Backbone bond lengths (Angstrom), bond angles and torsions (degrees), N, CA, C in turn:
res aa  C-N    CA-C-N  psi(-1)  N-CA   C-N-CA  omega(-1)  CA-C   N-CA-C  phi
1 X - - - 1.433 - - 1.574 110.55 -
2 X 1.267 110.57 141.61 1.538 116.63 -178.34 1.447 108.95 -128.29
3 X 1.176 121.26 164.80 1.419 126.70 171.34 1.484 109.79 -92.51
4 X 1.417 120.35 115.68 1.356 127.48 -178.05 1.560 115.05 -83.98
5 X 1.336 110.34 -32.78 1.551 116.97 -172.07 1.488 111.16 -150.41
6 X 1.248 118.98 134.53 1.502 127.83 170.80 1.459 108.37 -131.91
7 X 1.349 112.37 116.79 1.437 115.46 177.23 1.566 110.50 -112.06
8 X 1.229 112.59 133.92 1.585 124.44 177.71 1.446 105.00 -108.39
9 X 1.332 117.57 124.27 1.399 123.10 173.67 1.588 104.04 -103.21
10 X 1.328 113.05 136.22 1.497 121.48 -172.71 1.446 115.85 -143.30
11 X 1.169 120.40 155.18 1.471 126.15 174.20 1.536 109.67 -100.84
12 X 1.383 110.44 -5.08 1.528 114.30 179.00 1.540 105.44 -122.87
13 X 1.366 115.99 67.07 1.533 117.07 -172.85 1.536 112.60 -62.55
14 X 1.365 120.56 -44.69 1.473 120.78 -175.58 1.452 110.21 -75.71
15 X 1.309 123.11 -28.39 1.462 125.45 173.04 1.532 110.68 -64.59
16 X 1.449 113.18 -48.71 1.413 114.75 -178.75 1.414 111.33 -67.07
17 X 1.293 120.66 -38.94 1.482 122.84 176.10 1.549 114.54 -54.40
18 X 1.358 112.36 -46.64 1.461 113.62 176.80 1.589 113.54 -68.95
19 X 1.271 117.45 -31.66 1.468 119.60 175.57 1.457 109.95 -61.10
20 X 1.302 117.09 -59.19 1.526 125.21 -175.30 1.548 108.73 -66.17
21 X 1.214 124.39 -32.16 1.454 128.17 -179.21 1.651 102.04 -71.75
22 X 1.403 117.15 -40.85 1.442 114.77 176.37 1.502 118.96 -68.71
23 X 1.451 113.07 -9.46 1.428 117.73 174.31 1.621 110.30 -87.09
24 X 1.299 116.92 -7.22 1.464 124.60 -179.62 1.488 114.21 109.62
25 X 1.307 119.88 3.12 1.436 118.12 175.71 1.463 112.91 -78.74
26 X 1.380 116.18 135.60 1.464 124.41 178.47 1.422 112.83 -86.80
27 X 1.379 120.16 77.17 1.450 126.24 -174.72 1.529 108.91 -75.18
28 X 1.274 121.90 125.86 1.463 126.55 178.68 1.513 107.04 -117.76
29 X 1.284 113.28 144.30 1.548 117.37 175.18 1.516 110.84 -68.71
30 X 1.386 114.48 143.55 1.474 120.01 177.90 1.446 103.27 -147.19
31 X 1.437 113.98 167.52 1.381 129.80 -175.94 1.480 107.40 -161.62
32 X 1.206 123.98 120.77 1.521 129.28 -179.30 1.518 107.64 -108.62
33 X 1.330 116.79 112.78 1.505 115.80 177.91 1.523 112.92 53.89
34 X 1.294 113.70 -129.44 1.418 121.48 -177.58 1.579 112.42 -92.15
35 X 1.391 115.61 7.04 1.426 124.01 -177.19 1.553 109.96 -65.34
36 X 1.268 117.84 170.46 1.456 121.79 174.18 1.491 118.37 -70.38
37 X 1.276 124.16 152.00 1.445 123.87 172.28 1.529 103.94 -70.73
38 X 1.442 102.37 140.74 1.610 107.38 -176.16 1.586 104.40 -156.38
39 X 1.278 121.88 179.38 1.419 125.61 178.60 1.494 115.11 -120.42
40 X 1.325 119.20 142.54 1.389 129.27 -179.47 1.399 120.37 -124.41
41 X 1.203 127.80 140.58 1.449 129.33 174.87 1.514 111.62 -132.91
42 X 1.299 121.21 138.38 1.474 124.57 -174.83 1.541 107.57 -103.14
43 X 1.185 117.95 140.79 1.492 124.03 179.29 1.435 109.27 -92.49
44 X 1.255 124.14 167.06 1.583 126.76 178.85 1.420 107.18 -59.99
45 X 1.379 121.52 -38.25 1.340 126.54 -170.30 1.602 114.17 -76.72
46 X 1.251 114.31 -11.31 1.457 124.96 -168.93 1.380 122.04 101.66
47 X 1.288 112.14 -7.78 1.550 116.68 -178.81 1.493 109.75 -74.81
48 X 1.345 115.80 161.49 1.489 118.75 -169.87 1.661 106.09 -131.14
49 X 1.314 115.80 133.82 1.441 122.61 169.83 1.491 107.45 -100.61
50 X 1.295 123.20 128.82 1.415 124.58 175.25 1.471 107.38 -123.18
51 X 1.359 111.15 139.72 1.637 119.07 167.57 1.488 110.66 -111.61
52 X 1.267 110.50 120.55 1.476 119.81 -175.64 1.581 110.17 -112.85
53 X 1.297 117.26 145.61 1.520 114.23 169.90 1.501 111.52 -73.43
54 X 1.297 113.97 139.13 1.460 117.22 177.49 1.428 104.14 -89.84
55 X 1.425 108.31 103.72 1.425 118.06 173.68 1.541 105.11 -123.15
56 X 1.369 118.89 -79.63 1.351 119.35 -179.29 1.586 114.48 -68.04
57 X 1.289 115.36 -19.60 1.439 123.43 178.98 1.588 107.64 -114.84
58 X 1.412 115.46 154.04 1.439 116.21 176.70 1.456 111.15 -75.37
59 X 1.174 119.57 167.36 1.519 124.73 178.99 1.503 106.12 -65.51
60 X 1.342 111.80 158.34 1.487 113.24 -179.72 1.605 104.96 -85.46
61 X 1.199 119.20 112.84 1.435 124.76 -174.96 1.394 112.01 -56.68
62 X 1.357 115.81 -138.74 1.472 121.50 -178.59 1.521 110.85 -63.63
63 X 1.238 114.86 134.69 1.527 121.94 179.83 1.541 101.88 -153.75
64 X 1.410 114.80 140.28 1.374 120.80 175.35 1.592 101.08 -120.96
65 X 1.327 109.11 120.32 1.475 118.06 -177.31 1.561 114.06 -118.72
66 X 1.303 114.16 131.40 1.522 116.22 -179.79 1.536 109.70 -112.79
67 X 1.243 117.34 125.74 1.468 126.95 177.62 1.466 114.06 -119.28
68 X 1.254 123.21 145.41 1.440 128.69 175.46 1.562 105.65 -121.56
69 X 1.228 113.81 132.86 1.573 122.58 179.53 1.385 109.85 -153.86
70 X 1.405 112.41 141.16 1.487 120.13 174.80 1.630 114.91 -57.28
71 X 1.261 120.18 144.66 1.413 118.56 175.39 1.493 119.81 -39.67
72 X 1.356 116.34 -52.88 1.420 119.79 -177.63 1.582 118.15 -50.01
73 X 1.352 112.44 -31.11 1.492 121.97 -177.55 1.579 110.66 -83.64
74 X 1.267 117.01 -18.39 1.560 118.15 -169.93 1.501 115.78 -97.36
75 X 1.363 120.66 25.42 1.293 123.13 177.34 1.626 115.78 68.87
76 X 1.394 113.19 27.74 1.508 116.23 175.89 1.533 115.39 88.39
77 X 1.455 114.41 13.53 1.457 115.35 -175.79 1.646 105.15 -76.75
78 X 1.259 109.93 148.89 1.515 115.77 -175.23 1.576 105.43 -78.07
79 X 1.435 113.22 162.28 1.467 116.37 174.92 1.594 112.45 -60.82
80 X 1.195 112.53 148.76 1.483 119.43 -178.39 1.579 110.40 130.61
81 X 1.291 113.34 -169.08 1.521 121.75 177.73 1.374 109.69 -103.47
82 X 1.400 119.42 130.92 1.427 124.85 179.14 1.537 102.37 -119.39
83 X 1.284 119.97 130.29 1.389 125.87 172.10 1.605 107.76 -97.58
84 X 1.191 115.65 115.19 1.654 117.38 179.36 1.469 105.58 -120.86
85 X 1.370 106.96 176.43 1.460 112.92 177.63 1.590 103.22 -134.52
86 X 1.422 115.96 136.58 1.415 121.56 -176.58 1.619 108.07 -80.79
87 X 1.240 122.12 176.07 1.335 122.27 -177.73 1.534 119.43 -65.78
88 X 1.369 110.28 -21.27 1.565 114.18 171.93 1.602 111.64 -93.38
89 X 1.292 118.21 8.21 1.381 121.15 177.27 1.543 123.72 89.83
90 X 1.381 105.32 1.84 1.420 114.99 172.24 1.524 123.20 -64.54
91 X 1.274 128.05 133.09 1.431 124.65 -178.44 1.519 109.89 -77.35
92 X 1.396 114.35 133.48 1.436 121.75 174.34 1.526 112.20 -126.18
93 X 1.269 116.79 113.45 1.478 121.28 -175.78 1.577 104.39 -91.86
94 X 1.267 119.88 108.09 1.511 122.98 179.71 1.570 107.63 -93.65
95 X 1.227 120.48 125.00 1.494 119.02 176.84 1.577 102.95 -113.13
96 X 1.429 114.51 124.96 1.381 121.58 179.37 1.485 102.96 -109.38
97 X 1.376 124.66 107.64 1.447 129.33 174.76 1.627 113.75 -61.77
98 X 1.397 105.54 146.10 1.559 108.18 173.29 1.506 105.87 -57.81
99 X 1.314 113.08 147.82 1.625 118.31 173.05 1.639 109.36 -59.23
100 X 1.235 113.30 146.89 1.448 118.81 174.59 1.445 108.59 -88.43
101 X 1.445 115.75 127.78 1.503 118.28 -170.06 1.509 102.93 -108.70
C-alpha cells in the first residue's frame, strides 16, 4: 500500500506554499473545473501533496508529516532529522540523508 494523495487545507495558503517549497517540494498552481486555486507537488513514487485553501472545508488540524529529501533540495539543510513547524502549526519531520559517495 502507498499513499497516493495527501491534501492539506489551510487558511495560510501562500505561507504554506513557501514553507513546503523551501523543503524542496516543487509546488505548481492547479485548478480543477470550478474548484479553488491550489498547489500540488508530485513525489518520486507518484504520490501527490496538495495545498488547498480552507474555505468550504475546515483547515487540516493537527498532522505530523514526515518527508525525506536530498540535501540540495532542502535549502542547504545538513544531513539528519529536522523537526519543523509549518505556518499552521503542523509538525513536519524532514530527514536529509547522508550523501551517497
